[in-house]
N, C-alpha and C positions, 0 to 999 in steps of 0.2 A: 504494499499500499504506500509506503514511504517513497518507494521508487516512482510510483505513478504521479505523486504530488510534485516530486522534483522534476519529472519530465514536463508536467504541465507548466511549471514555472519556467523551465527552460524555453518551452514553445512560446510562452507569453513574452519572455524577454526578447527572443529572436524576432517575434512579430512585431513587437514595439519598436525595434530597430528599423524596420522598414516603414512603419507608420510615421515616424519622426521625420522622414525625409520627403513625405508627400507634400506637394504644393496645394495651397488653398484654392488655386484656380483649377477649374475643370478644363480638360483638353476639348478643343472645338471640334477636332477631327477624331474618329475612332482610332484606336492604337491596334495595330495588327500583332497577333501572337503566333507563334508557330504552332501548327496542329500537333495534337498529342503524338501522332504517329511519327512525326519528325522529331520530336523531343526524345522519344524512346528508341529511335533508330541507333543512336550511338551507344546505347547500353550494351554491355556484354550479356550473353545468354544467362538466364537463371540456371545455377549449377544444378545438375541432376544426380541420379544415383551413380552414374559412372564417374562423377568428378570426386576424387578421393582427397584432393588437395583443398584445404579450407581457404586458400588465397582466392580461389574463384568466387567464393561467396563474399569475401571482403570487398573484392574488386566490383562485384555486381551492386552491393548495398551502397558503397561509396559513390558509384556512378549514378545510381538512382537518386540518392539524396542531393548530390551536387547539381543534377539537372533539374531538380524540383519535381520529380516523378515519384510522389509519395505512395501512389498505389502500387507502382513496381516495387518500391522499397518494402512495402508490407509483404510482398510475396517471399521475401527473404527470411521471414519469421516462421517459427514452428507453428504459431498460432496467429493467423491474420487478424483476428479481433484484437488481440493484444497488440499487435503491430500498428494497428489503425489508431489505438489510443496513444501510442508513443511517437508515432511518425506522421499523424494526421495533418498538421498544419504548422509549418514554421514560417508562415507569412510569406513575404516576397523577398526575404533576406537571401543574399548571395552566401551560401554555406559551403564550407570546405571541411572535409573529413580527413583526419589523419590517425594512423594507428601507431601503437608502440610495439614493443617486442612480444611476439606470440609465444604462448605456451600450450603445447599439445600434450594431452595425456589420455590414457584408456582406462576404462573401468567397466567390468561386467558387460561385455559386448557392444560397448559404445565408445567413441572417442569424443573427447571435449576439448574445445579451443577457448582459451581465455586470452583477451587482448585489450590492452588500453586503448580507448577511442577518444578522440576530441573532435567536437563539432565546433567550428569557428564562424563568426560572422562579423562583419564590420558595422559598427554603430553609426549613428547620424553625425557624430562629430569625428569620425575617422578611427576611434579606438577598436581594438579587437575584443569581441566578447566570446569567451570560450566556455564550453561546457564539457567537462571531462568525467569519464567514468570507465567501467570495465564491461566489455561485451563478453558474453558466453554463448558459444555455438556447440551444436552436438550433431552427430550422425550415428547411426546404428551400424555396426561393422559386419556386413554380410551375414546376418543371423537368417536362417531359413524361415520363410514366411513373412519377412519384413516387407513393408510396402515401399514404393519408390520414394515417397515422401520421407519415410523413416531412414532410408539408406542415403538421403541427400543431407548435406550440411545445411543447417537452418539456425537462425538466431534464436536462442532461448530467452535471453535477457540482457538488458543493459542496466547496470546499477550505477547511477550518476552519484559523484561525489558531493 
C-alpha cells in the first residue's frame, strides 16, 4: 500500500512539472500529434517466453515509458491492473529511465531480477526531478505446464524510496 501512495505522489509530481510550463493562452490552431501506431513503432518487441535475458524486458519498459506509451509499459508487468495503477499517467513530462547494476538470482523454479531504477523529469525551472526505487522482475524457469506469460520476464513490483 505504501508503494502505491509513493507512486501516486511521484505521478503527481511529474504531472505538475508539465503543468507548470503551460501557457495561459490557448493555441489558435490544432496541434498535431503522432498517431499511436507511429509512437509504438520504435518500441522493441515485448519479451516472450523465448527471451531468457531480462535485459529485453528492461529495454522494452524503458522505451515505452520514455515514448509516453503507458499502455505498452503496462504490458511489461505481471499484473496489468497493478501496472496501470503505477504507470497510468505521468502527465506530459519528458521522462528518462536509468537502471543501476542488476542482480539475478534463482529460487524454486523461478528467476528473479532486482535492479535500481530512476525515472527523471525536468521541472519547469530546469531542475531534474528524480524518483528512485528498486524494480523486481520474475520469470518461471521452464517448469512443465507453465504458461507463456509465466515463462516471460515480467515486472512484479517497483518499490520507490
